[in-house]
C-alpha positions in Angstrom: 76.1 47.2 83.1 79.5 47.0 84.7 82.5 49.0 83.6 84.1 46.0 82.0 81.0 44.8 80.2 81.4 41.4 81.9 77.9 41.3 83.3 74.4 42.2 82.1 71.9 42.8 84.9 73.9 40.5 87.2 74.3 37.7 84.6 77.5 36.9 82.9 77.4 37.4 79.2 78.1 34.6 76.7 81.8 34.9 75.9 83.1 32.1 73.7 86.7 31.3 74.4 86.7 33.6 77.4 87.1 36.7 75.2 84.6 39.6 74.9 82.2 39.6 71.9 81.8 37.1 69.1 78.8 35.1 70.5 76.8 35.6 67.4 79.6 34.4 65.1 80.3 31.5 67.3 76.7 30.3 67.4 76.1 30.9 63.6 79.3 29.0 62.8 78.2 26.1 65.0 74.8 25.9 63.3 76.4 26.1 59.8 78.9 23.3 60.6 76.1 21.2 62.1 73.9 21.6 59.0 76.8 20.8 56.7 77.9 17.8 58.7 74.4 16.5 58.8 74.0 16.9 55.0 77.3 15.0 54.5 76.3 12.2 56.9 72.9 12.0 55.2 74.6 11.2 51.9 76.8 8.4 53.3 75.8 4.7 53.1 77.4 2.1 55.3 77.6 -1.6 54.3 79.2 -4.6 55.8 81.6 -6.8 53.9 83.0 -10.3 54.5 84.7 -10.9 57.8 88.4 -10.5 56.9 90.0 -10.3 60.4 91.8 -13.7 60.7 92.0 -16.3 57.9 90.1 -16.2 54.7 87.0 -14.1 53.9 83.9 -15.3 55.6 85.6 -18.1 57.6 87.3 -16.3 60.4 84.5 -15.1 62.7 84.7 -18.3 64.8 88.4 -17.8 65.5 87.7 -14.3 67.0 84.8 -15.7 69.0 87.0 -18.3 70.8 88.6 -15.9 73.4 85.2 -14.5 74.4 83.7 -18.0 74.9 86.8 -19.2 76.8 86.6 -16.0 79.0 82.9 -16.6 79.7 83.7 -20.2 80.6 86.4 -19.3 83.0 84.3 -16.5 84.6 81.4 -19.0 85.1 83.8 -21.2 87.1 85.5 -18.3 89.0 84.0 -14.8 88.6 87.1 -13.1 90.1 89.6 -14.7 87.7 91.8 -12.0 86.0 92.5 -14.3 83.1 88.8 -14.9 82.6 88.1 -11.2 82.6 91.1 -10.6 80.2 89.8 -13.2 77.8 86.2 -12.0 77.9 87.0 -8.3 77.6 89.8 -8.9 75.0 87.5 -11.3 73.0 84.7 -8.7 73.0 87.2 -6.0 71.9 88.5 -8.2 69.1 84.9 -8.7 67.8 84.1 -5.0 68.0 87.3 -4.1 66.2 86.5 -6.8 63.6 83.0 -5.4 63.0 84.3 -1.8 62.7 87.2 -2.8 60.3 84.8 -4.7 58.0 82.5 -1.8 57.3 82.4 -0.3 53.8 81.4 3.4 53.6 80.2 4.9 50.4 79.3 8.5 49.5 76.0 8.4 47.5 75.9 10.1 44.1 74.9 13.8 44.5 75.0 16.9 42.4 78.0 19.2 42.3 75.8 22.0 43.7 74.8 20.0 46.8 78.4 18.9 47.3 79.6 22.5 47.2 76.8 23.5 49.5 77.6 20.8 52.1 81.3 21.4 52.3 80.9 25.2 51.9 78.6 25.2 55.0 81.2 23.2 56.9 84.1 25.5 55.8 82.2 28.8 56.3 80.9 27.6 59.7 84.3 26.6 60.8 85.6 30.1 59.9 82.8 31.8 61.8 83.2 29.5 64.7 87.0 30.4 64.9 86.2 34.1 64.4 83.8 34.0 67.4 86.6 32.7 69.6 88.8 35.7 68.9 88.6 38.8 71.0 86.4 41.5 69.4 86.7 45.3 69.8 84.1 46.6 72.2 82.5 50.0 71.7 83.6 52.5 74.5 80.9 53.1 77.0 79.4 56.6 77.1 80.6 58.8 79.9 77.8 59.0 82.5 79.3 62.2 84.1 78.3 64.6 81.3 
């Protein structure tokens, strides 16, 4: 092993954040955060609601579809038309934004114990993850001359 501890049998050691030590804390924190985030996402339900982008509820999807259809029509006539591409891409973006803004997200009922466990795993994992990025004191190497 080199004097600096930077290599192990010719291979670079895993050093999170470019600092010596902390690989175990880093990986353990990453796993804890991953498990906690998975548990939270597993308890979330996503529903759609009425389209409320333009106009009244349930009556405005056609208005957001018009720019896309116009862009497709212009591109069919001339595939290099900048206005056609702008209308088509802009219309698609408006529809995507409309779908995302009309999602309702609910947290399913769960016990207090499971809620504390989920968010505790995330918080503890974040702490270990951050601790793994800090430099750790390395043990001095034994003197090979004695």
